[in-house]
VEXMI-977097 format. One record per atom (N, C-alpha, C, O): atom name; residue number from 1; x, y, z. Coordinates in Angstrom, 1 decimal, decimal comma. Layout:
N
<node atom="CA" nr="NUM" x="X" y="Y" z="Z"/>
...
This chain:
83
<node atom="N" nr="1" x="-52,2" y="-33,4" z="28,9"/>
<node atom="CA" nr="1" x="-52,6" y="-34,3" z="30,0"/>
<node atom="C" nr="1" x="-51,4" y="-35,0" z="30,5"/>
<node atom="O" nr="1" x="-50,4" y="-35,2" z="29,8"/>
<node atom="N" nr="2" x="-51,5" y="-35,5" z="31,7"/>
<node atom="CA" nr="2" x="-50,5" y="-36,2" z="32,4"/>
<node atom="C" nr="2" x="-50,9" y="-37,7" z="32,5"/>
<node atom="O" nr="2" x="-52,0" y="-38,0" z="33,0"/>
<node atom="N" nr="3" x="-50,1" y="-38,6" z="32,1"/>
<node atom="CA" nr="3" x="-50,4" y="-40,0" z="32,1"/>
<node atom="C" nr="3" x="-49,3" y="-40,8" z="32,9"/>
<node atom="O" nr="3" x="-48,2" y="-40,5" z="32,8"/>
<node atom="N" nr="4" x="-49,8" y="-41,8" z="33,6"/>
<node atom="CA" nr="4" x="-48,8" y="-42,8" z="34,2"/>
<node atom="C" nr="4" x="-48,7" y="-43,9" z="33,2"/>
<node atom="O" nr="4" x="-49,7" y="-44,5" z="32,8"/>
<node atom="N" nr="5" x="-47,5" y="-44,2" z="32,8"/>
<node atom="CA" nr="5" x="-47,3" y="-45,2" z="31,8"/>
<node atom="C" nr="5" x="-46,5" y="-46,4" z="32,4"/>
<node atom="O" nr="5" x="-45,5" y="-46,1" z="33,1"/>
<node atom="N" nr="6" x="-47,0" y="-47,6" z="32,3"/>
<node atom="CA" nr="6" x="-46,4" y="-48,8" z="32,8"/>
<node atom="C" nr="6" x="-45,9" y="-49,6" z="31,7"/>
<node atom="O" nr="6" x="-46,5" y="-49,8" z="30,7"/>
<node atom="N" nr="7" x="-44,7" y="-50,2" z="31,9"/>
<node atom="CA" nr="7" x="-44,1" y="-51,1" z="30,9"/>
<node atom="C" nr="7" x="-43,8" y="-52,4" z="31,6"/>
<node atom="O" nr="7" x="-43,4" y="-52,5" z="32,7"/>
<node atom="N" nr="8" x="-44,2" y="-53,5" z="30,9"/>
<node atom="CA" nr="8" x="-44,0" y="-54,9" z="31,4"/>
<node atom="C" nr="8" x="-43,2" y="-55,7" z="30,5"/>
<node atom="O" nr="8" x="-43,1" y="-55,5" z="29,3"/>
<node atom="N" nr="9" x="-42,6" y="-56,7" z="31,2"/>
<node atom="CA" nr="9" x="-41,8" y="-57,8" z="30,5"/>
<node atom="C" nr="9" x="-40,7" y="-57,2" z="29,7"/>
<node atom="O" nr="9" x="-39,9" y="-56,3" z="30,1"/>
<node atom="N" nr="10" x="-40,5" y="-57,6" z="28,4"/>
<node atom="CA" nr="10" x="-39,4" y="-57,1" z="27,6"/>
<node atom="C" nr="10" x="-39,5" y="-55,6" z="27,2"/>
<node atom="O" nr="10" x="-38,5" y="-55,0" z="26,9"/>
<node atom="N" nr="11" x="-40,7" y="-55,1" z="27,3"/>
<node atom="CA" nr="11" x="-40,8" y="-53,6" z="27,0"/>
<node atom="C" nr="11" x="-40,1" y="-52,9" z="28,2"/>
<node atom="O" nr="11" x="-39,3" y="-51,9" z="27,9"/>
<node atom="N" nr="12" x="-40,3" y="-53,3" z="29,4"/>
<node atom="CA" nr="12" x="-39,6" y="-52,7" z="30,5"/>
<node atom="C" nr="12" x="-38,1" y="-52,9" z="30,4"/>
<node atom="O" nr="12" x="-37,3" y="-51,9" z="30,7"/>
<node atom="N" nr="13" x="-37,6" y="-54,0" z="30,0"/>
<node atom="CA" nr="13" x="-36,2" y="-54,3" z="29,8"/>
<node atom="C" nr="13" x="-35,6" y="-53,4" z="28,7"/>
<node atom="O" nr="13" x="-34,5" y="-52,8" z="28,9"/>
<node atom="N" nr="14" x="-36,3" y="-53,2" z="27,6"/>
<node atom="CA" nr="14" x="-35,7" y="-52,4" z="26,5"/>
<node atom="C" nr="14" x="-35,7" y="-50,9" z="26,9"/>
<node atom="O" nr="14" x="-34,8" y="-50,2" z="26,5"/>
<node atom="N" nr="15" x="-36,8" y="-50,5" z="27,5"/>
<node atom="CA" nr="15" x="-36,9" y="-49,1" z="27,9"/>
<node atom="C" nr="15" x="-36,1" y="-48,7" z="29,1"/>
<node atom="O" nr="15" x="-35,5" y="-47,6" z="29,3"/>
<node atom="N" nr="16" x="-36,0" y="-49,7" z="30,0"/>
<node atom="CA" nr="16" x="-35,2" y="-49,5" z="31,2"/>
<node atom="C" nr="16" x="-35,9" y="-48,9" z="32,4"/>
<node atom="O" nr="16" x="-35,3" y="-48,5" z="33,4"/>
<node atom="N" nr="17" x="-37,2" y="-48,8" z="32,3"/>
<node atom="CA" nr="17" x="-38,1" y="-48,3" z="33,3"/>
<node atom="C" nr="17" x="-39,3" y="-49,1" z="33,5"/>
<node atom="O" nr="17" x="-39,9" y="-49,7" z="32,5"/>
<node atom="N" nr="18" x="-39,8" y="-49,3" z="34,8"/>
<node atom="CA" nr="18" x="-41,0" y="-50,0" z="35,0"/>
<node atom="C" nr="18" x="-42,2" y="-49,1" z="34,8"/>
<node atom="O" nr="18" x="-43,3" y="-49,6" z="34,4"/>
<node atom="N" nr="19" x="-42,0" y="-47,8" z="35,0"/>
<node atom="CA" nr="19" x="-43,1" y="-46,8" z="34,9"/>
<node atom="C" nr="19" x="-42,6" y="-45,4" z="34,8"/>
<node atom="O" nr="19" x="-41,4" y="-45,2" z="35,2"/>
<node atom="N" nr="20" x="-43,4" y="-44,5" z="34,2"/>
<node atom="CA" nr="20" x="-43,0" y="-43,1" z="34,2"/>
<node atom="C" nr="20" x="-44,2" y="-42,3" z="34,0"/>
<node atom="O" nr="20" x="-45,3" y="-42,8" z="33,6"/>
<node atom="N" nr="21" x="-44,1" y="-41,0" z="34,4"/>
<node atom="CA" nr="21" x="-45,2" y="-40,1" z="34,3"/>
<node atom="C" nr="21" x="-44,8" y="-39,2" z="33,1"/>
<node atom="O" nr="21" x="-43,7" y="-38,7" z="33,0"/>
<node atom="N" nr="22" x="-45,8" y="-39,1" z="32,1"/>
<node atom="CA" nr="22" x="-45,5" y="-38,4" z="30,9"/>
<node atom="C" nr="22" x="-46,6" y="-37,3" z="30,7"/>
<node atom="O" nr="22" x="-47,8" y="-37,6" z="30,9"/>
<node atom="N" nr="23" x="-46,2" y="-36,1" z="30,3"/>
<node atom="CA" nr="23" x="-47,1" y="-35,1" z="29,9"/>
<node atom="C" nr="23" x="-47,2" y="-35,1" z="28,4"/>
<node atom="O" nr="23" x="-46,2" y="-35,1" z="27,7"/>
<node atom="N" nr="24" x="-48,4" y="-35,2" z="27,8"/>
<node atom="CA" nr="24" x="-48,6" y="-35,4" z="26,4"/>
<node atom="C" nr="24" x="-49,8" y="-34,7" z="25,9"/>
<node atom="O" nr="24" x="-50,7" y="-34,4" z="26,6"/>
<node atom="N" nr="25" x="-49,8" y="-34,4" z="24,6"/>
<node atom="CA" nr="25" x="-51,0" y="-33,9" z="23,9"/>
<node atom="C" nr="25" x="-51,5" y="-34,9" z="23,0"/>
<node atom="O" nr="25" x="-52,4" y="-34,6" z="22,2"/>
<node atom="N" nr="26" x="-51,1" y="-36,2" z="23,1"/>
<node atom="CA" nr="26" x="-51,5" y="-37,3" z="22,2"/>
<node atom="C" nr="26" x="-53,0" y="-37,5" z="22,3"/>
<node atom="O" nr="26" x="-53,6" y="-37,5" z="23,5"/>
<node atom="N" nr="27" x="-53,7" y="-37,7" z="21,2"/>
<node atom="CA" nr="27" x="-55,1" y="-37,9" z="21,2"/>
<node atom="C" nr="27" x="-55,5" y="-39,4" z="21,3"/>
<node atom="O" nr="27" x="-56,5" y="-39,8" z="21,9"/>
<node atom="N" nr="28" x="-54,6" y="-40,2" z="20,8"/>
<node atom="CA" nr="28" x="-54,8" y="-41,7" z="20,8"/>
<node atom="C" nr="28" x="-53,6" y="-42,4" z="21,3"/>
<node atom="O" nr="28" x="-52,5" y="-41,8" z="21,5"/>
<node atom="N" nr="29" x="-53,7" y="-43,7" z="21,6"/>
<node atom="CA" nr="29" x="-52,6" y="-44,5" z="22,0"/>
<node atom="C" nr="29" x="-51,5" y="-44,5" z="20,9"/>
<node atom="O" nr="29" x="-50,3" y="-44,4" z="21,2"/>
<node atom="N" nr="30" x="-51,9" y="-44,6" z="19,6"/>
<node atom="CA" nr="30" x="-51,0" y="-44,5" z="18,5"/>
<node atom="C" nr="30" x="-50,2" y="-43,2" z="18,5"/>
<node atom="O" nr="30" x="-49,0" y="-43,2" z="18,2"/>
<node atom="N" nr="31" x="-50,8" y="-42,1" z="18,8"/>
<node atom="CA" nr="31" x="-50,1" y="-40,8" z="18,9"/>
<node atom="C" nr="31" x="-49,1" y="-40,8" z="20,0"/>
<node atom="O" nr="31" x="-48,0" y="-40,3" z="19,9"/>
<node atom="N" nr="32" x="-49,5" y="-41,4" z="21,2"/>
<node atom="CA" nr="32" x="-48,6" y="-41,5" z="22,3"/>
<node atom="C" nr="32" x="-47,4" y="-42,4" z="21,9"/>
<node atom="O" nr="32" x="-46,3" y="-42,0" z="22,3"/>
<node atom="N" nr="33" x="-47,6" y="-43,5" z="21,3"/>
<node atom="CA" nr="33" x="-46,5" y="-44,4" z="20,9"/>
<node atom="C" nr="33" x="-45,6" y="-43,6" z="19,9"/>
<node atom="O" nr="33" x="-44,3" y="-43,7" z="20,0"/>
<node atom="N" nr="34" x="-46,1" y="-42,8" z="19,0"/>
<node atom="CA" nr="34" x="-45,3" y="-42,0" z="18,1"/>
<node atom="C" nr="34" x="-44,4" y="-41,0" z="18,9"/>
<node atom="O" nr="34" x="-43,3" y="-40,8" z="18,6"/>
<node atom="N" nr="35" x="-45,0" y="-40,4" z="19,9"/>
<node atom="CA" nr="35" x="-44,2" y="-39,5" z="20,7"/>
<node atom="C" nr="35" x="-43,1" y="-40,2" z="21,5"/>
<node atom="O" nr="35" x="-42,0" y="-39,7" z="21,5"/>
<node atom="N" nr="36" x="-43,4" y="-41,4" z="22,0"/>
<node atom="CA" nr="36" x="-42,4" y="-42,1" z="22,8"/>
<node atom="C" nr="36" x="-41,3" y="-42,6" z="21,8"/>
<node atom="O" nr="36" x="-40,1" y="-42,5" z="22,2"/>
<node atom="N" nr="37" x="-41,7" y="-43,1" z="20,7"/>
<node atom="CA" nr="37" x="-40,7" y="-43,5" z="19,7"/>
<node atom="C" nr="37" x="-39,7" y="-42,4" z="19,4"/>
<node atom="O" nr="37" x="-38,5" y="-42,7" z="19,2"/>
<node atom="N" nr="38" x="-40,2" y="-41,2" z="19,3"/>
<node atom="CA" nr="38" x="-39,3" y="-40,1" z="18,9"/>
<node atom="C" nr="38" x="-38,4" y="-39,6" z="20,0"/>
<node atom="O" nr="38" x="-37,5" y="-38,9" z="19,7"/>
<node atom="N" nr="39" x="-38,6" y="-40,1" z="21,2"/>
<node atom="CA" nr="39" x="-37,8" y="-39,6" z="22,4"/>
<node atom="C" nr="39" x="-36,4" y="-40,1" z="22,3"/>
<node atom="O" nr="39" x="-35,5" y="-39,3" z="22,3"/>
<node atom="N" nr="40" x="-36,2" y="-41,4" z="22,2"/>
<node atom="CA" nr="40" x="-34,9" y="-42,0" z="22,2"/>
<node atom="C" nr="40" x="-34,9" y="-43,4" z="21,5"/>
<node atom="O" nr="40" x="-36,0" y="-43,9" z="21,2"/>
<node atom="N" nr="41" x="-33,8" y="-43,9" z="21,1"/>
<node atom="CA" nr="41" x="-33,7" y="-45,1" z="20,4"/>
<node atom="C" nr="41" x="-34,3" y="-46,3" z="21,2"/>
<node atom="O" nr="41" x="-34,9" y="-47,2" z="20,6"/>
<node atom="N" nr="42" x="-34,1" y="-46,3" z="22,5"/>
<node atom="CA" nr="42" x="-34,6" y="-47,4" z="23,3"/>
<node atom="C" nr="42" x="-36,2" y="-47,5" z="23,2"/>
<node atom="O" nr="42" x="-36,7" y="-48,6" z="23,2"/>
<node atom="N" nr="43" x="-36,9" y="-46,4" z="23,1"/>
<node atom="CA" nr="43" x="-38,3" y="-46,4" z="22,9"/>
<node atom="C" nr="43" x="-38,6" y="-46,9" z="21,5"/>
<node atom="O" nr="43" x="-39,6" y="-47,7" z="21,3"/>
<node atom="N" nr="44" x="-37,9" y="-46,4" z="20,5"/>
<node atom="CA" nr="44" x="-38,1" y="-46,8" z="19,1"/>
<node atom="C" nr="44" x="-37,9" y="-48,3" z="19,0"/>
<node atom="O" nr="44" x="-38,7" y="-49,0" z="18,3"/>
<node atom="N" nr="45" x="-36,9" y="-48,9" z="19,7"/>
<node atom="CA" nr="45" x="-36,7" y="-50,3" z="19,7"/>
<node atom="C" nr="45" x="-37,9" y="-51,1" z="20,3"/>
<node atom="O" nr="45" x="-38,4" y="-52,0" z="19,8"/>
<node atom="N" nr="46" x="-38,3" y="-50,6" z="21,5"/>
<node atom="CA" nr="46" x="-39,4" y="-51,2" z="22,2"/>
<node atom="C" nr="46" x="-40,7" y="-51,3" z="21,4"/>
<node atom="O" nr="46" x="-41,4" y="-52,2" z="21,5"/>
<node atom="N" nr="47" x="-40,9" y="-50,2" z="20,7"/>
<node atom="CA" nr="47" x="-42,2" y="-50,1" z="20,0"/>
<node atom="C" nr="47" x="-42,0" y="-50,3" z="18,5"/>
<node atom="O" nr="47" x="-42,8" y="-49,8" z="17,7"/>
<node atom="N" nr="48" x="-40,9" y="-51,0" z="18,1"/>
<node atom="CA" nr="48" x="-40,7" y="-51,2" z="16,7"/>
<node atom="C" nr="48" x="-41,6" y="-52,2" z="16,0"/>
<node atom="O" nr="48" x="-41,8" y="-52,1" z="14,8"/>
<node atom="N" nr="49" x="-42,2" y="-53,1" z="16,8"/>
<node atom="CA" nr="49" x="-43,2" y="-54,1" z="16,2"/>
<node atom="C" nr="49" x="-44,4" y="-54,1" z="17,0"/>
<node atom="O" nr="49" x="-44,6" y="-54,8" z="18,0"/>
<node atom="N" nr="50" x="-45,4" y="-53,2" z="16,7"/>
<node atom="CA" nr="50" x="-46,6" y="-53,1" z="17,5"/>
<node atom="C" nr="50" x="-47,5" y="-54,3" z="17,4"/>
<node atom="O" nr="50" x="-48,4" y="-54,5" z="18,3"/>
<node atom="N" nr="51" x="-47,3" y="-55,3" z="16,5"/>
<node atom="CA" nr="51" x="-48,0" y="-56,5" z="16,5"/>
<node atom="C" nr="51" x="-47,7" y="-57,3" z="17,7"/>
<node atom="O" nr="51" x="-48,4" y="-58,3" z="18,1"/>
<node atom="N" nr="52" x="-46,5" y="-57,0" z="18,4"/>
<node atom="CA" nr="52" x="-46,1" y="-57,7" z="19,6"/>
<node atom="C" nr="52" x="-46,3" y="-57,0" z="20,8"/>
<node atom="O" nr="52" x="-45,8" y="-57,3" z="21,9"/>
<node atom="N" nr="53" x="-47,2" y="-55,9" z="20,8"/>
<node atom="CA" nr="53" x="-47,4" y="-55,1" z="21,9"/>
<node atom="C" nr="53" x="-48,9" y="-55,0" z="22,1"/>
<node atom="O" nr="53" x="-49,7" y="-54,8" z="21,2"/>
<node atom="N" nr="54" x="-49,4" y="-55,1" z="23,4"/>
<node atom="CA" nr="54" x="-50,8" y="-54,9" z="23,7"/>
<node atom="C" nr="54" x="-50,8" y="-53,7" z="24,7"/>
<node atom="O" nr="54" x="-49,8" y="-53,3" z="25,2"/>
<node atom="N" nr="55" x="-52,0" y="-53,1" z="24,8"/>
<node atom="CA" nr="55" x="-52,1" y="-51,9" z="25,6"/>
<node atom="C" nr="55" x="-53,4" y="-52,0" z="26,4"/>
<node atom="O" nr="55" x="-54,4" y="-52,6" z="26,0"/>
<node atom="N" nr="56" x="-53,3" y="-51,5" z="27,6"/>
<node atom="CA" nr="56" x="-54,5" y="-51,3" z="28,5"/>
<node atom="C" nr="56" x="-54,6" y="-49,9" z="29,0"/>
<node atom="O" nr="56" x="-53,6" y="-49,3" z="29,3"/>
<node atom="N" nr="57" x="-55,8" y="-49,4" z="29,0"/>
<node atom="CA" nr="57" x="-56,1" y="-48,0" z="29,4"/>
<node atom="C" nr="57" x="-56,9" y="-48,1" z="30,7"/>
<node atom="O" nr="57" x="-58,0" y="-48,7" z="30,7"/>
<node atom="N" nr="58" x="-56,3" y="-47,6" z="31,8"/>
<node atom="CA" nr="58" x="-57,0" y="-47,7" z="33,1"/>
<node atom="C" nr="58" x="-57,4" y="-49,2" z="33,4"/>
<node atom="O" nr="58" x="-58,5" y="-49,4" z="33,9"/>
<node atom="N" nr="59" x="-56,5" y="-50,1" z="33,0"/>
<node atom="CA" nr="59" x="-56,6" y="-51,5" z="33,3"/>
<node atom="C" nr="59" x="-57,7" y="-52,3" z="32,4"/>
<node atom="O" nr="59" x="-58,1" y="-53,4" z="32,8"/>
<node atom="N" nr="60" x="-58,1" y="-51,6" z="31,3"/>
<node atom="CA" nr="60" x="-59,0" y="-52,3" z="30,4"/>
<node atom="C" nr="60" x="-58,2" y="-52,4" z="29,0"/>
<node atom="O" nr="60" x="-57,7" y="-51,4" z="28,6"/>
<node atom="N" nr="61" x="-58,3" y="-53,6" z="28,5"/>
<node atom="CA" nr="61" x="-57,6" y="-53,8" z="27,2"/>
<node atom="C" nr="61" x="-58,2" y="-52,8" z="26,1"/>
<node atom="O" nr="61" x="-59,4" y="-52,6" z="26,1"/>
<node atom="N" nr="62" x="-57,3" y="-52,3" z="25,3"/>
<node atom="CA" nr="62" x="-57,7" y="-51,3" z="24,3"/>
<node atom="C" nr="62" x="-56,9" y="-51,6" z="23,0"/>
<node atom="O" nr="62" x="-55,9" y="-52,3" z="23,0"/>
<node atom="N" nr="63" x="-57,3" y="-50,8" z="22,0"/>
<node atom="CA" nr="63" x="-56,6" y="-50,9" z="20,7"/>
<node atom="C" nr="63" x="-55,7" y="-49,6" z="20,6"/>
<node atom="O" nr="63" x="-55,9" y="-48,7" z="21,4"/>
<node atom="N" nr="64" x="-54,9" y="-49,6" z="19,6"/>
<node atom="CA" nr="64" x="-54,0" y="-48,4" z="19,4"/>
<node atom="C" nr="64" x="-54,7" y="-47,2" z="18,9"/>
<node atom="O" nr="64" x="-54,2" y="-46,1" z="19,0"/>
<node atom="N" nr="65" x="-55,9" y="-47,4" z="18,4"/>
<node atom="CA" nr="65" x="-56,6" y="-46,2" z="17,9"/>
<node atom="C" nr="65" x="-57,6" y="-45,6" z="19,0"/>
<node atom="O" nr="65" x="-58,4" y="-44,7" z="18,7"/>
<node atom="N" nr="66" x="-57,5" y="-46,2" z="20,2"/>
<node atom="CA" nr="66" x="-58,3" y="-45,8" z="21,3"/>
<node atom="C" nr="66" x="-58,0" y="-44,3" z="21,7"/>
<node atom="O" nr="66" x="-56,8" y="-44,0" z="21,8"/>
<node atom="N" nr="67" x="-59,0" y="-43,5" z="22,1"/>
<node atom="CA" nr="67" x="-58,7" y="-42,2" z="22,5"/>
<node atom="C" nr="67" x="-58,1" y="-42,2" z="24,0"/>
<node atom="O" nr="67" x="-58,4" y="-43,1" z="24,8"/>
<node atom="N" nr="68" x="-57,3" y="-41,2" z="24,3"/>
<node atom="CA" nr="68" x="-56,7" y="-41,1" z="25,6"/>
<node atom="C" nr="68" x="-57,5" y="-40,1" z="26,5"/>
<node atom="O" nr="68" x="-57,1" y="-40,0" z="27,7"/>
<node atom="N" nr="69" x="-58,5" y="-39,4" z="26,0"/>
<node atom="CA" nr="69" x="-59,2" y="-38,4" z="26,8"/>
<node atom="C" nr="69" x="-59,8" y="-39,1" z="28,1"/>
<node atom="O" nr="69" x="-60,5" y="-40,1" z="28,0"/>
<node atom="N" nr="70" x="-59,5" y="-38,5" z="29,2"/>
<node atom="CA" nr="70" x="-60,0" y="-39,1" z="30,5"/>
<node atom="C" nr="70" x="-59,2" y="-40,2" z="31,1"/>
<node atom="O" nr="70" x="-59,5" y="-40,7" z="32,2"/>
<node atom="N" nr="71" x="-58,2" y="-40,7" z="30,3"/>
<node atom="CA" nr="71" x="-57,4" y="-41,8" z="30,8"/>
<node atom="C" nr="71" x="-56,3" y="-41,3" z="31,8"/>
<node atom="O" nr="71" x="-55,7" y="-40,3" z="31,6"/>
<node atom="N" nr="72" x="-56,0" y="-42,1" z="32,8"/>
<node atom="CA" nr="72" x="-55,0" y="-41,8" z="33,8"/>
<node atom="C" nr="72" x="-53,8" y="-42,7" z="33,7"/>
<node atom="O" nr="72" x="-52,7" y="-42,3" z="33,9"/>
<node atom="N" nr="73" x="-54,0" y="-44,0" z="33,2"/>
<node atom="CA" nr="73" x="-52,9" y="-45,0" z="33,2"/>
<node atom="C" nr="73" x="-52,9" y="-45,7" z="31,9"/>
<node atom="O" nr="73" x="-54,0" y="-46,2" z="31,4"/>
<node atom="N" nr="74" x="-51,7" y="-45,9" z="31,3"/>
<node atom="CA" nr="74" x="-51,6" y="-46,6" z="30,1"/>
<node atom="C" nr="74" x="-50,5" y="-47,7" z="30,4"/>
<node atom="O" nr="74" x="-49,4" y="-47,4" z="30,9"/>
<node atom="N" nr="75" x="-50,9" y="-48,9" z="30,1"/>
<node atom="CA" nr="75" x="-49,9" y="-50,0" z="30,3"/>
<node atom="C" nr="75" x="-49,6" y="-50,7" z="29,0"/>
<node atom="O" nr="75" x="-50,5" y="-51,0" z="28,2"/>
<node atom="N" nr="76" x="-48,3" y="-50,9" z="28,7"/>
<node atom="CA" nr="76" x="-47,9" y="-51,6" z="27,5"/>
<node atom="C" nr="76" x="-47,3" y="-53,0" z="28,0"/>
<node atom="O" nr="76" x="-46,5" y="-53,0" z="28,9"/>
<node atom="N" nr="77" x="-47,6" y="-54,0" z="27,2"/>
<node atom="CA" nr="77" x="-47,1" y="-55,4" z="27,6"/>
<node atom="C" nr="77" x="-47,2" y="-56,3" z="26,4"/>
<node atom="O" nr="77" x="-47,9" y="-56,0" z="25,4"/>
<node atom="N" nr="78" x="-46,4" y="-57,4" z="26,4"/>
<node atom="CA" nr="78" x="-46,5" y="-58,4" z="25,3"/>
<node atom="C" nr="78" x="-47,8" y="-59,1" z="25,3"/>
<node atom="O" nr="78" x="-48,5" y="-59,1" z="26,3"/>
<node atom="N" nr="79" x="-48,2" y="-59,8" z="24,2"/>
<node atom="CA" nr="79" x="-49,4" y="-60,6" z="24,2"/>
<node atom="C" nr="79" x="-49,4" y="-61,6" z="25,3"/>
<node atom="O" nr="79" x="-48,4" y="-62,2" z="25,7"/>
<node atom="N" nr="80" x="-50,6" y="-61,8" z="25,9"/>
<node atom="CA" nr="80" x="-50,7" y="-62,8" z="26,9"/>
<node atom="C" nr="80" x="-51,0" y="-64,2" z="26,4"/>
<node atom="O" nr="80" x="-51,6" y="-64,3" z="25,3"/>
<node atom="N" nr="81" x="-50,4" y="-65,1" z="27,0"/>
<node atom="CA" nr="81" x="-50,7" y="-66,5" z="26,6"/>
<node atom="C" nr="81" x="-51,3" y="-67,2" z="27,8"/>
<node atom="O" nr="81" x="-51,1" y="-66,8" z="29,0"/>
<node atom="N" nr="82" x="-52,1" y="-68,2" z="27,6"/>
<node atom="CA" nr="82" x="-52,8" y="-68,9" z="28,7"/>
<node atom="C" nr="82" x="-52,6" y="-70,4" z="28,6"/>
<node atom="O" nr="82" x="-52,0" y="-70,9" z="27,6"/>
<node atom="N" nr="83" x="-53,0" y="-71,0" z="29,6"/>
<node atom="CA" nr="83" x="-52,8" y="-72,4" z="29,6"/>
<node atom="C" nr="83" x="-53,8" y="-73,1" z="30,5"/>
<node atom="O" nr="83" x="-53,9" y="-74,3" z="30,6"/>
């Protein structure tokens, strides 16, 4: 499957891209993260602490065990704070 991946805030800075299109066989978000980590050190660094990363699938918040079947867009970002 082909996914559009978006990176926000410090994830974008560490990876060096705001977005990319990725072809993957990953079944879950966690599988996708494992594939990305294995690509290059910059991805490994960005995803080194998943407690500091949130994910949205087609603009809906999700967990790392969420399936990717039917998903078109994956967004990674730091936890949100409000006020």
